N, C-alpha and C positions, 0 to 999 in steps of 0.2 A: 601410522602415516598421517599427518596433519589434514583436517577436515577439507581445506581447500584443494589439496592435492587429490583427495579421495573424490571429491566431486567433479572435478576435471578428468580424472581417469574414469569415472562412471560415465560422464558423457560421451568420452571416446568410445567406450564399450557399447554404448547405446548406438552411436553411430556404426560401429562395426556390425552390429546386430540388424540394424536398418538395411545396411548394404547387401544382406541375405534374403530381403523381403521385396517381392515384386511390387512396385508402385511407389515406394519411398524415393523422394527426391533430394531433400534437404533437411538437416537437422540444425536449428537455429538456437543457440544459447542466448536468453535475454536476463536481465536483472544483473545480480553479481556474478553470474556465470556467462554474461555477454561481454561487453567491452568494459564493464566496470569491475574488472578482476581485482584491482587494488583495495576494494572494500570487503573482499571475502574475509571471512573469519570462520571460528570453530562453531558458529551458530548459523552459518550460511545454508542454504538448501539449494535444490535444482529447480530452475524455471527454464523451460524450453518449449520451442514450437517444432512439429514435424509438419513439413511441406510434403504433399504427395499428388501423384497424377490425379487428373480429373476422374472421378468414379471410384476412387480408392479410399477415400476419407472413412466411410463406415467400416471397412475392413480393419483398419487401425485402431478405431475406437471400440468395436465389438470384440475384437480379439488382441489381448495384450501380450501374446507370446514374444513379440520383439522386445518386451521388456523382461518378461520372465526368462528368456533365454540368457539375459545377462545376469539376472540373480532373482531368485522368487520374490514375489511381493506378499508381504504380511497383511497389508491393507491397502484398498483402493476404493475410492469413493468418486463416482461420476458427478462432478459438481456443476457441469454446464453441457450444453449439447456438443461442445468441441473437445472436451476433455476431462481429466481426472485430477485428483489429489491422490498421492501414492505414497506408500512406505516400503521401502526394501526390506528384505530379511535382516541385513546388517544394521538397520536403523536410518539410512539415508532417507530423507524425505524430499517430496518434489510435487511440482505442479506442472501439468504440461497441456497443450492444446494442439489438435490437428487441423490443418487447413489445406484445402486443395489450392492450386496455385492462384486461381483468379480471385480466392477469397482474401489472400493476404493483403492486397492493397487497401482493403476496408479495414484492417484490424489496427488499433491504435497501440504502438509500442516504440520503444526507444533503446538504442545502444545494444542492438542484436549483433551476434557474432557467429559466422558460418562455422560449425564445428566438424560437420561432414557433409559431403555433397556427391551425390550419384553421378557417374559418368553420363548417365541419361539425362541429367539436368542440363547438359550442353551449355549453351550460352544464356541461359535462363537468369534474368536478372532479379537478385533478391536485395532489397533495400535494407540496410541496417538500422534505418531510423525512419519510423512513421509517425513521428511525434505531432506532425501538423493536424492529425486527427484526435489528438488528445485535448480534451476541453480543459481550459485553465481552471485550477482550483484555488488560485490566487485572485485577490481583488485589487483593483488599482486606486481605489479611494477609501477612506476611513469611514465615511458617514454611515452607509448601510450596514457594514458588518458589526460595527461598534455599538450602534444604536439597537442592532438585533440582539447583540450579547446583553446589553443593559435590559431590555424586555425579557430575555430568558432569565436574568436573575429575579425580575420581579414576579414573573409567572411561576417560576420554580419555587420561590419562597411561599407563595400562596398555596401551592400543592403540599408542600412540606407541611405547613400549618394544618391542612386537611388531612393530613397522615399518608399522604401519596408519596412516600419517602423516595421509592425508586424513580418515578417520574420526575420528582424534584431533583434528584441527583443528576439525571441525565440533562435537564435543563441548564442546570447551574454548571457542573463539573463537566459535563460533555459539549452540549450545543453551544454554550457562551464561549468555552474554551475554542472550540472550533472555529467560531467567528473571528477571535482573536488571532489565531494561527493563520487564518486567509489574508491577513493584512500584516503579520508580524515583520516582513520583509520592508515594510514602510515605516516601522517604528524602531527597528533595531538592526545594525549591520550585520549581515549574514556572512557566516564563514562559508568558504567555498568547499562544501564536502557532500557532493551527490545529492541534491535535492531530488525529490521523488515527484513527478508529475501527477501521480495518482493519490498521494497521500502526505499532506502538510506535516503530519506528525512524525514522518520517518526521519531519523537521525537528527531530530530536533535539538537534542542535547549538545551535539557537535556544531550544528548550523548556527544555532542562536543560544550561546552558553549563558548570556545574562538572564534571558527569560527562563531558561532552562533551570537556572539555580534556585528561582523562586516558584516554578510551577508545583512543586510538591506541597507548598503551603496554601495552593488554591485548589487542591484537590486532595482533601483530608479524608474522604470516604462517606460512606452511607449515612452515617449518623451525624455528620458534621457539615451539612449544607449550608446552614446559616452563616456559619465561620467562613466557609468557602465563599459565599456570595459577598461578605464583607471585603474578604482579601482581593477579589476580583474586581470588585468596585473600586477598591483603593487603587489598583493598578490601573483601571480605565480612566480614573480621575487624574492619575499623573501623566497620561498621554493624550487626553483628549477633553474637549470642553464638555464635560457631562452636564446635561440638564440638571439644574439643582433641584427642581421639584421632584423629578423622578428619582433622584438620588436619595433625598429625603424620605420617599415612601418605601424604597429599598431598605434603608437603614431601620426604619420603623418596623418593617415586616419582620427583619432579621431578630430583632430586640424582642418581638412578641412571641416567637416560637422558641 
């Protein structure tokens, strides 16, 4: 069975199991098993929320029988106060959180889909979108992010020269790239393909194919941070009026190391 079908079937079975447990009210699929089913593929996994009655949350966190009754778990890791990352015996991976009814309104999420609902939920209103609480990771002006990227190049090259290669890589091939991604929608026309409000890097290659085609040259790896810095600088100079003096210093540092 294809992975998307397996995931949807697994969610249905989790809903059936919750139906046998006192206190469970709603199973809400989010991410690619929420309303964005069209982007599911063989590498998708499960993301879901379990909504429970007041006073029942700890029971569903402390006892994972409602999952084990579906299929045994070979791995589980409590990564937040609200939930776990899990791996079922058959290799299906997932992440979930448990919330009481009054907590859900304070949780940022989007594109939720009700998979299962208890008759006890009655007329309980469950929003499928709480994106108003998601803090934007996009910037609406170029100046701050791109100047931040430039200074990341300079600082990173200094650390590379000092022998701090890991820190240098993070500054140049990580932080500087992240700053560019935060304004990429201002620099290149974005293809409409499921932007993620929590991560600018998600599905970047489909959303920004032009930038995606040159990104590999900007991120050549641990031992090539100077080359990376020059390639990123070249890109920045092509889209923004880079300060000439700072550009000169970045190139000088890159040549020295």
